[in-house]
N, C-alpha and C positions, 0 to 999 in steps of 0.2 A: 572430756576433756582435751582439747585443742592445740597442739603446739605448731605455729606459724615457720612451715623450713624455708622457705621464699616465695617468688612470686614465679610463673611463667616465662620463658625468654619470647613468648610471640603471645600478647597478648595480654602480658600482666596480672594473670589469676593466681590467688593466694593458692600456697599447696599446704595444705595444715594433717599433719602425720595425728593423729588420735589413736593413743595409745591400746585406750581400756573398751575399744568399740570394737566389740568380736566379732561385728560384720565388715568390719574394713581389714582386720587387720586379729589372724588366729593367736597370734603373739605379737609380743611388745619390743622385740627384737631389734637392732637393727644395728648395719655394716656399714659405716663412712672411711672410706677410702679416698688416694689420693697420694700424691709423689708430697713432697717438703715445701712449702710456700706456697701450698692451694687453699691455704683457707679451711685446713679443717679445724686447728685450734678455734678459729671465730666461729666458726659451727657449731661445734659443741658445747663453745661454750655458753653460746643460746639457746641449746636445745637443753641444758643444764638449768638456768636462769629462767627458762619458761615454765619448765615442769616445779618447780621449788614454787611459781604462786600458784598452778593448776591445782593444787590440793581442795581448796573451793568447790572444785567440781568433780570433784574422785566419788566412786563411791560409797558413800561415808563421811563423804566430805572431809579426812582424813588427810595430812601432807605426804607425800610420796616423800621418802627416803633417800638422797641421791646420795653414792656412797663413790668415788672417784679416785680412780690408781692415776696417781700422779708422776707419770715415770720423769718428765725434763719440763718441772719449774713453770708452768702454764695455768695451773689454775688456785695458788696460793695468794696472789698477788690482791692488792686492801682494797682494788673497787672492785675487783667480781666478786670478795667474801662478803665486799658489805653489800652491794647489789640481790647476792641470791641468799641473805644468812645464814653464810655460810664458815664453817670452824675447819682450821686446817692441825693436823695432828702431824708431826716430826718424828715421835718416837714418844717411848711408856704408852703406847695406846692400849684403852681403859678395860678392854676382854682378855683373855686367858683361853689358847688354845686347847688346853688340856680340860674345858669344862666339860663335863660327863649331860648329856643333852639325853634326856628322858623321856622315850616316846612307846608309844604301843609294839610298836615295829623290834624293838630291842628286847620286848619281855622274854624272860628265859631266857640272856644271848650274855657274854661275858663284854655288857660293855667299856668296860678299863682297856681291855684289851683291843676294841676294835677302834674306839678312841686312839691308841697307840700304834696300831697299825694304819690307820689314816695318816696320821701326822708324819711315819714313819716313810709313806709311798709317797708326799708330799717334798720329804728333808731327799730324800731319792733320786725323785725326778730331776727337782730343782738343781744339784747337784751333781747328777753322774754318777750316782754313790750304786756300789756292785748290790747283790740279795744278801750277801752275808754280812754285809753294813748296815743294809736296812732292818735286817735281823739285829744287830748289835742297838741297834738305837729303837725299834719297836719292845727289845726286851730291858734295856737302860728305862724306859717310860712306865711300863710295866712294874715292872723293880719300886721305881720312884713313889707309884700311886701307893704300893702295898709299907711304904716308910710313913704313906700319910695315913695309914689304916684302911686305904681303897680296896679292895678284892673281888673279885667274881659275884659277891654274895649283896645281893640290889641294897638289904638295910645297910651297907658301906658307903655307898652312892651318896647319902647326904653329909658325908664327913670333907672337910673342905679340901678341896684338890688343891695339887702341890703345884707350883708355874713352874713357865721355863728353864727360868737360874736355875729352879733345881735339879731338874732334868740334868741340864750342861755340868754342874758341880757331879750329880753323878756319875756321865759319861767323864770327866776328868779321873774320878776314882776308880771308875774299873777301867779303863784302856790307855796305852799307853802311847807315845806321840810320835806312832809309824803307819796311820793310816790316813784317809780322804777325809773320815768324822771328826778327824779327831780336827783335825784344820778348820772345817768349815762349824763348829761350836766353840774351837778357838775366835773364830773371827765374831761368832752370832754371841761372845762374850764381851765384845765390847762396845757394844750397843743394846742399850736399853729400850729393845723393840716393846715387845708389851709388861704391863707392871707387875711388879715384883711384889704388890700390896694386893691380898684378893679381895679388901678389904673396899678398891677403890674398884673393882670389874664390876660391868654393866653386863646385860641382854645384848646382846649385837641390833637387837632390831627395836629395842626399845633405846638404844644410842641413836637407831639412825632416823631420827624423826626430824631431819632438814637434810642441806650440803653438811655433809662431811669428807672432807678431802687428804689423802694420805697421801702424805709429802716424802715418794720415796726416790728423792736426786740425791742424799746421805751417802744410799747404802751400792756396795757393788752389786751387779749386774746378774748376780745367781743368788744372792742375797735378797734381792728384790722380789725374784720371784718365790723365795720361800713364804716372804711372806705376804705378798696374794696368795699365796695357796691356801697360806694356814689361815688365812682371815676368811675366807671363801668355804674351806670344810666348816669352820663354823655356822658362817652363815648358814652353808648348806643343811646343816642337823638342826639348827633353828626351825630354817623354813619349813624343814618336812614336821619338827614339830606343833607349830603352827598351826595347819591346815591349810586345805582348800579358801581361795578369800572368796568375799561375797560375789554374786552376781546380781546384776538388775535388769530386766527389758535388755538384753541383751551387750549388757556394758560390763564388767567386770571390777573388783576394786582394786584398784595397783597399790601395793603397799611398796616397793623399793626398786629403785633399777641402781646398775651398776652402770659406773664410766671405766672400761680401760684404754689409757691411750698407751699407744708403742705395740699395739696389741700381740703383733709378730713374736716380739720377744717370750710373747709366754703362751701361743698358741702352740708353737711348738712342743711343748710338753706335755700334750695330754692331760694334764691333770685331771683323774680323775672326779672333782666336783667342781670345775671348770663346767666341766662337761654333762654334769645332770643339773647342772644349775640354767644352760641355755638350754635345755631341753625338757626338761622338765620343771619350768619356772612360771610359766604362764598359767598352771592350775592354780597357783601361791600366790599371784598376783607382782609373779616380778621379769623383771628385763632388764637384758646388757645393751651395752652401746659398744659396739669394738672398733677404735677406729687407728691403722693403720696402712701404708704404703703401698700396697699391690692383694690384688685378689686371691692371688696365688698363698697366702699367706695362711688364707683358711682352709687351706686342706694339708693334713699331716699324713704320716704312714699311714695314720692307723685312722683317719676320719679327716671328713669333709663336714667342718663348721657351718660352710652357708648353708647347708641341707637346713639350719635351724633357725637360717634369717629371711625375712621376707618384702623386709623395706629396706634399700639399699640409698645414700647417696655419695653419687664414684664422682670426685674432682678427676683435674686430669691425672691420667698418667701415663709413662714414658711409652711403653711399649705394651697395651693390652690383647692379650689373643683373643680369637674367634672361640676357644673353647673358651674363655673366661665367660664374655658376655653370654656364650648360649647356656653356661651355668645356673649364670644370675637372672637372667631373661627370660630361657627358655630356647630351645633348641630350632621350633618351628615357630618362634618369632619373628615378622616379615622385617621387622623397621631395625633388625643386630648391624645393619653395616652403620645405619646412621648412627645406633649410638656409639661404635666402634669411631665413627668421622665427630661425635661430640665429642667423645672423651681424650680425641686424642689433643680436639683442639684449644680445648675448654680452657678460657683465663680467670684471673682467681676470681674467688665467690663464685664459679659457673659452675655445675654438676648433671648429671645424667642424676634423676629421682624417681626412685620404684615404691612405691607404696600399696602394699598390694597386688592388686593387677593393675593399677596404672604407673605408668611412665611417663615424664618428662623433661625435658631441657628448660633447666631452671636458674637462679642467681637466689644462691643461699641468702638467708636473713645474718648478717655476721651478728657478734656481740654487741659491737659498738654501735652499731644501729638502732640492735631493738632497744637499748637502752633510752638512747636518743626518742625509739618515737611511742614507746609502751608505758603509758601513763603511768602503770602497776611501779614503772619503778625511779618514779620521778622524789624526789628528795622537798 
């Protein structure tokens, strides 16, 4: 699979990202950095569009599912969706975070409790809840499972699982309106985020067979975070259930890429599923493209996520530090001053691109140029 990132400033040589070539990169994660107006979105649109066409070159020839979290209305216009064969979802997403994903790892364990704990953790981190509130949410989810006849007994896991709507109603029946958790559920009740009908539910990975845009622009910031986290929780569970992806002659089957725009809003929350996907995803044919404004966004009090990223496209940044340069390119790289100078002076669609061990100053290939020049997008 070959994704044209852009062309070198000197020599106009093509710079190509081969996301499933394990000889070039050991995993397909990529960081895209730059201040507003530097071309990040056009570059991201170009990457998504090319991934959508490269399935024919994938190991096994299957399309790469592209899951795009759209924070600010950049990926749902008709021109883009038509070009990539994509679909946009604003609400009523056709999957259920309470789905019980059974695999060998949960044998002999209380799967409903494990799933409830995972969901409660996502709520707590997204909304800044305390341990007591987190525990209350977990117990309400467990009780809602019990109402549906689902317990720690494995034979009960085949029963239809409850919906998030039922969990919310159960919480209102159990607790009063005096805490922060009640307020968050009250807010969630205003939106039909996940389907209320289990008959409409599908496997997330089966659903993710093309470009799927999750439009988050409608929701408050804390609600955006919990939506992304709950979807990634389910994604991770299904990813583990599928097992490792195929390998052939140094190439790995790529099943899915996750694009998180405005990733700084999400990174600092240290969601468990996010860390698990970015660190383990390569084995399962999954990668992430994280777009944000500063290199420092990748480092939180608990984790330095840049360690899981080998490929970078860095546009103009107002003040990039030597420490940040060293973190990405290595402290011993003799060209660090040149990289810093290029990034400080970079114009629209210009970036320092690092793929594997190679670093180039490039002009990106923006989406509007891609669809003009690439015959695969001609109508």
